[in-house]
N, C-alpha and C positions, 0 to 999 in steps of 0.2 A: 523293339527299340527303333526309333525313327532314323531313317537313313538320310533324309533331306529336310532342310528347313523349308517347309511348304506353307505358304500363307493360305488362309481360308478363302480369301477373295481371289478373283481371276488373276492370272499372271500378267498384269498390266501395270505393275508398279513403276518400272522404268522402260525406256525404249530398248530395242535390240541393239547390240548383243548383250547389254548389261543384264537384262532380265533373264536371258537364258543361262548366263553364267551364274547369276545369283540363285536361280532355282536349282541348279545342279550342285551347289556347295554341300558337301557331306556334313552330317551332324557329328556330335561327340565332344570330347574335351581333350586337351593336351595333357599327357601324363608325365612329361619331362619336368614340369615345374619351372620352366624357364620364364613364363609370363605370369603376371599378376592376375590376368583374366584367362583362365584355362578354357573357358567356354568360347573364346574367340580363337579359333584354330589357325594353323599356319595358312591353310587355303583361304580362310576368311581374311586374314591379314594381307595376303597377296591381292585379293579382290579389292579390299579397301585401298591398298596402296595404288592399284591401277586406276581406281576411280578418282582418288584425291589428286593424283598427278596429271589428270586431264587438265589442260589449260582452262582457266576460269571462264573464258568466253565460249568455249566449246563444250563444257561440262553441262549435262542436262540440269535444268533448273530443279532445285529441291532434292538433288541426289544426296548431298551431305546430310541434310536434315532427315531424309528417309532412312539412311543407313544408321544414323544415331538412334532413331526410334526403334529400328529393327534389332540392332545389336545391343540395345539398352546401355548406351554409353553417351558421353558428351561429344560435341563437335570437336572440341580441342583434342580429345583422345584420338579421334579419327585423323586429324591433321598430323598428330605426333606419329601415328602408325605410318601414314603416307611419307613423312619425312624420313623415318627409319628405312622404309622400303627404297626410297630414292637414293639414300646414302649407301645402302648395301649394294645396289645395282649400278652405281655411278661408274666404278672402274670398268665394268664390262661395256657400258655405253661408250666410254671414251675409246676403248680398244676397237670397237666397231666403227669408229669414226663418226659417231653420232653425238652431237652436243646435247646434253640433258637439259630439258626445259625446267627452269627453276620454279619452285612452288611459290606462286604469287598470291598473297592474301590481300585483297583490297579492303583496307580499313574504311569503316564508315565514319566520315569526319562530320561531326556536328558543329554547325556554325553557331558559336555562342555570341550573344549580343555583347557589344562593347559597352562597359559601364563606366561612366565618369565618376570619379571619387570626389564628390562634392563635400562641402563642410558638414551638411546635415547627415550624409551617409556615413562620414567618418565618425560623427558623434553617436549615431545609432549603433555603429559597430562597437564603439568603446563601451557603451552602456549594455549592449548585449553580451560582450565579453564579461562584464561584471555580473549581470543577472540575465539568464540563468547560468552563464559560463563559470562564474566563480574564479576568475583569473585575477591574479595580483597585478598591480599597476606596472611593475617592472616586466612581467611577462606579457602584458598588453603591448608594450613597446615592441617586443619581438614579433608578436603576432601581426601587428599593423605594418611593421617593416617588411615582413615576408609577403603579406597580402597586398598592400597598397604602396610599398616603397616609401612609406612615411613613418616617422618615429617621433611622435609628440613627446614633449618633455614631461617629467613626472609632475611638475607644477601644473601644467595644462590639464593632465588627466585628473589630478586631485581636485582642481577648481571646477572642472566640468561635472564630476560626480557630486561635489558639494552643492553646486548650483542646481543640478537636477533634483537633488534631495530637497532643497528648499521649495522648488516648484511642486514637487510631489506632496510636500506638507501643505501647501496652499490648496491643492486640489482636494486632498483628504479633508481639510478643514471645512470646505464648502460642500462636502458630500451630504446628500440627503438619504438617510437610512430608513425613512418612513416605510418604503415598500416591504421591509422585513416584518412590519407589524409588531405584535408583542413577542419579545424574544427572551430566550433563556441564554445567558452568556456563560461561557466557560472561560475562566481566567486563570492565568499562571504567570510566572516570571522565570527568566533565566539570567544568569550572571556572567559577565565577561569584562575583563580588564578593569575591575573595580566599579563597574556600572551595573545597574539593574534594569533589565528590559521587561517592561510590563506589557502583556498581551491579553486582549479580550477577543474571543472568537464566537461567532454565532454558529453552532454545530450543524444546523439543518442544511445550510448552504455553504458552509466553510468560509464565510466572509470574516476577515479580520476587521473588526469595527474600530479598533484603536490600538495604538502602540506608543508607549512613552518610555523615555530613558531618564532614569534618576540615579542619584549617587548612592542611594541605599533603598532598602525595601522595608516599609513599616506601614502601620495602619493609617496614618495621616495621609501619606502620599497615595495609597490605594483609594482612600476615601475621596480625594480630589479627582483622581482618574474616574471613579464611578460617577461623581457629580457631573463632570464634563460629558461623559457618554450619555447620561440620562437626560441632560438638559439642553445640550447644544447640538446634538447630532441627529435629532429626530427619532430617537429610539424610545421605546417603552419597555423597560426591563421588567419582566414578570418573575424572574428567578435567576439564581446563580448556581453554577456548578463549579466546585473547587475542591482542592485537597484539604488536608487537615492542618494547614499552617495556622499558628496561634494568632497572628495579627489579622486574619480575615474577619472574624466576628467584630472586632473593634473597628475595622474599616467601614463596615456598614453603619455603625453609629456615627462615625465621622462624616459619612456621606449623607446622613439623615435619610436613609433608605430603609424601608420595611418590606422586604421581599422574602419569599421562601428560599431556602438554601438546600442544595443537594450535595452531600459529601460524596466524593468519588468512591464508589464501591470497590473499584479495582484495588485501590490502595488498602482498603479494609481487608479484602480477601487475601491480598498479597502478604500483609502483615501477619494474618492468622496462619497462612501457609508456611511462612518462615518460622513461626513459633512451633508448628508441627514438625518441621524439618529439624530444628534445633533439639527438640525433645527426643525425637527418634535417634538422632546422632548420639545424644547422651546415653540413651538406652543401649545402643550398640556398643559404645565404649564400655559401659558397665558389664555387658555380657562378655566382652572380650577379656576384661579384667578378671571376671569370675572364672572363665575358662583357664586363664593362666594360673590362678590360685588352685584350680582343681588338679592340675598335672601332678603335683607331689603326692596326692592321695592315691594315685595309681601305681606308685612305687611298691617295691616288695615289702618294705617295712611300713606299717600303718602308723601315721603320725596323728595321734589323738589330739594333740595340742593345736594342730593346724586346721582341724575340721571346723571349729566354730568360726574362724576367720573366713573360710570359704563359704560357709553357710550364710553368714551375714552378707557377704558380697553377692551371693546368688539371690538372696531375698531382695536386696536393693535393686538388682538388675531386673528381676521379674516384676517388681513394683513399678519401675520405670517403663517397662514394656507395656504393662497394663495401663499405665497413665497415658502413654503415647497413643494407645488404641482409643481410649476415651476422648483424648484431645482431637484425634482425627475424626471421630464420630461427630463431635460438636462443631468441628470446622465444616463438615458437610452440611450440618443443620444451619450454620451461618450462611453458607452460600445459597442454600434453599430459601432462607428468609429474605434474601436480596434478589430473588428471581422475579421476572415479569410474567412468565407463563410456565406452568408446570408441564414439562416435556412428556410426562407419562400420560396425563389425562387431557391436556390442552386447556386447563382452567386458567383464566386470566386472574391473577392474584388480586386480592383486596387488601387494603391497608390494615384492617383489623386482624386478619389471619397472619400476615407477615409480621405485624407488630407483636402478636402473641408468641410466634415462633422465635423472634429475635430476643424477647424477654426470657423465654425458657432457655435459649442458648447461653445468654449471659449468666443466668442463674446456674446452669450446669457447669460452665467454665469457672465460676466463682468457687465451686466445690472441689476443684482439682487442686491438691496441695503441692504446688510447685512454684518456686520464684519466677520461672520463665513465663508462667501463665498470667501472673498478676498484672504485668504491664499491658497485656492484651485486654484483660477485663477492664482496666481503667480506661484504656483507649476507646473501647466500645461503649462504655457507659457515658463517656464525655460526648460522643457523637451520635448516640442512638436516636436522638430526636431529629436528626437531619440525614438519616440513611434511607428513609422510605418516602421522601418527598416526591419522587418520580411517580409513585402510585397515585398520588393526589392529582398530578398533572394528567396522568393517563385516564383517570376516571372522568375528568372534565371533557377530554377529547372523545371518550367512548359514548357519552350521552347522546349526541346527535346521530352517531352511527347506529346505535341500538334502536333509535326511533325508526330509522329507515329499515332496519332488520325486522322490526315488529310489523311494519306495513307489508313487507314481502313474505314473511312467514308468520301467520297468525297463531300457529300452534306453538306453545312455549317449549315443548320438547324438541321440535324441529329447530327452533331458534338456538336453543342451548347446544344441540348437536352440531349445527353449522358453525357457530362461533368457536366451539372447541376444536373442530376439525381444522379450520383455517388457522387458528392460533397455534395449534400443535405443529402444523406444517411449517409455519414461520419459525417457531422455536427450534425445530430440528434442522431446518435449513441453515439457520444462523450457527448452530453447533458445528455443522459440517464446514461452513466457511471459516470458523475459528479454529479449525484443525482437529476436531474430534471426529475422526474418520469412521470410528466404530458406529456412529449414528447414520452412516450413509444409506444403508438399506432401509432403516426406519423412516428416514427423511423422504426417500423415494416413494415408499408406500403411502406416507401421509400426503405427499403432493399428488399422487395418483388418485387418492380418495377425494381430494379437493377438486381435481379435474373432473371427476365423475359428477360431483355435486353442482358444478357450474356449467356443465356441458349444455349447449343449446339454450342457455338461460342468461340473457343479457343482464338482468337485474342481479342475479346471484354473482355473476362475474364482476360486476361493478362493486358489490358489497365486499367480495373477497379482496379485491384490490384496495378498497378503502381501509379494511382492517389491517392488511399488510403495511400500508403506508403509515397508519397510526402507530403500530407496534414498532416499525422501523424508526419512527421519530422519537421513541422514548429515550430520554437523556439521563443516564445514570453515572456517567464518567466524564472526566475532563479530557478525554482522549483527543478531541478536536484541537484544542490549544496545545496539547503536548506534541501532537503531530506537527503543528506549525513550528513549535520550538525545535523539533528535530531537523526541520528544513532550514531554519535560520542559523542554527549553531555552526554548521560547516562554513557558511559565508563569514561568520564572525571569526572563526579560526583562521581563515585565509586573510582576513583583514588585519589580524594580529593586534592592532592598537588603534586608538582614536586620539586625535589631537585634543579634543575637548568634548564635553557632553553635547554641545550643539552639533558638531560634525557626526557624532554617533546618532543623534536624533535624525539628522538629514539622511544618513545611510538607512536607518530603520524606516523612514518615510518612503524611500525608494523601494525597499523590500516589500512594504505593505502594498504599494501601488502595483508593483509587478505581480505579486502573488494574487491579488484580487482580480487582476485583468488577464492572467495567463490562462489559456484553455486547458482543461483536463485532457489527458491523453487516453484514458480508458475509463470504463465504468459507465454508470447511468448518466453521468454529467459529461461524457466525452464530447469534445468539440466546443464546450461552453466554459466560460470563466465563472468564478464565484459571483462576480457582479452580474453577469448575464443571467445566471441561474436564479439569482434573487430579484431580478428586474430593476437593478440599480444602474442608472445611466451616467456615463462620464463624457465630458465634452472637451474638444480641443480649444486652444486659446481663441480660435476664430468662431467658436460657438457651434461647431458641427459635432455630432455624436461620434465618439471614438470607441473602437473595439480593440485598439492597440495602445498599450501603455506608453510607448515611445511617441506615438502621435499625440496622446494626451499631454505629454510634456512639451510639445512643440517641435518634435522631430518626425514629421510624416515620412512614410515610405515613398521613394521615387524622387525626393527633392535632393 
């Protein structure tokens, strides 16, 4: 058992006599339970109190920091112990005729620059309180009064927001989205205060390419929105990703567009999963009812008349259980038919294979005799032609990569092994990211294998990164636009109402400009905005390139 706190380094931490006293402090712990830190004993506390109460001008430099490091506590705790020691010894000091020296903590005063509240700074503050602050206009008045001793009227705030929204609309109307190239747009709408907010998002860079406010949502209005995007914004739409809304197919005809469509596979899988849950719930209820009917049969007197009722209920329950097992099996087949990469073998799926599996799944579901399954079968049959479009897009992107792979690996078996290893590593890593933690070890092993394959080989490393990028860019869902919807909706709830469709459109324009120019806080796009990531440039009214959305509106920082 150690008797002293002895440092491994020579006893030169502090000057004498502090060093000698510190070296002689006994070790151990307090057993009385009086202190929260029993490892800081009474002798330690007396030593701390003596050092802390040395006047700041005479105390050795770095003594407090050194004690905080040695005793594994904070500087504030040391000051508190010193204050307690000084308070406890103060009556004795006065009795001896000694005036205790007060503990003087010299605060570090930071000289902050004086900022003049100009009109531009005030407007920047108001718009920042709106986005991303999400502050209502009445609360803006309170914030500005506390911060700047100014309280603009509600009319001034509303007019400023509306005018900024009009300017944002003009900026967005002049935007050139040609740097995006051929794009797949994810589209969706959200409803608020009797208005429909149409949104179209490019998923690769999370750029919101358009947003429209309409009084209702139908095929004709969506068709006009698609025409505007395709013809006046420099976009070349090569495909659409959407949910199963019935007016979407008609909107393509109204827009006179003929592009492939990918239905959101998440909605498909979620609808199938809900059907499985409903059927399993019915099976459990049937089993519970059969168990209730079975209880009288265990009584002393056998009831022959009651037995057929129980037998029928038990048979129906077992039938539902078996049906739910079959439905769960076909649900797994459906999810497998919508996969990009087989996580077991690393095989990148082909359209023909997944199409066959999807057809077999629908045929198997059709054979299940239950009314809850029929709507699911009808839903799948209506959209089966637009569920695997992502594999067609993937095949086009894989062709140039596979040519590079053939040049690096002439052997077909080596090519197949390398492609499967990289694809499997990508698939398992995505599974872990999406919350399937039981794949963690398999993902680590797959990534280690890829690391061995590309070690000290620049070409293989480049090919692996290229395949990861291609697979990461596969678009099967409209999650990008739904994410934007989830960000927009809280701002709409704070807004509560709009005076007209025009004011709603101005607010949406302001949101679009802010979102497209705000820098991401984390992830691979950290520090860059969607516009910067996509290579889209925005200019101030004076013609200078702007990286700040407020500067693009004409409110530069520093003015």
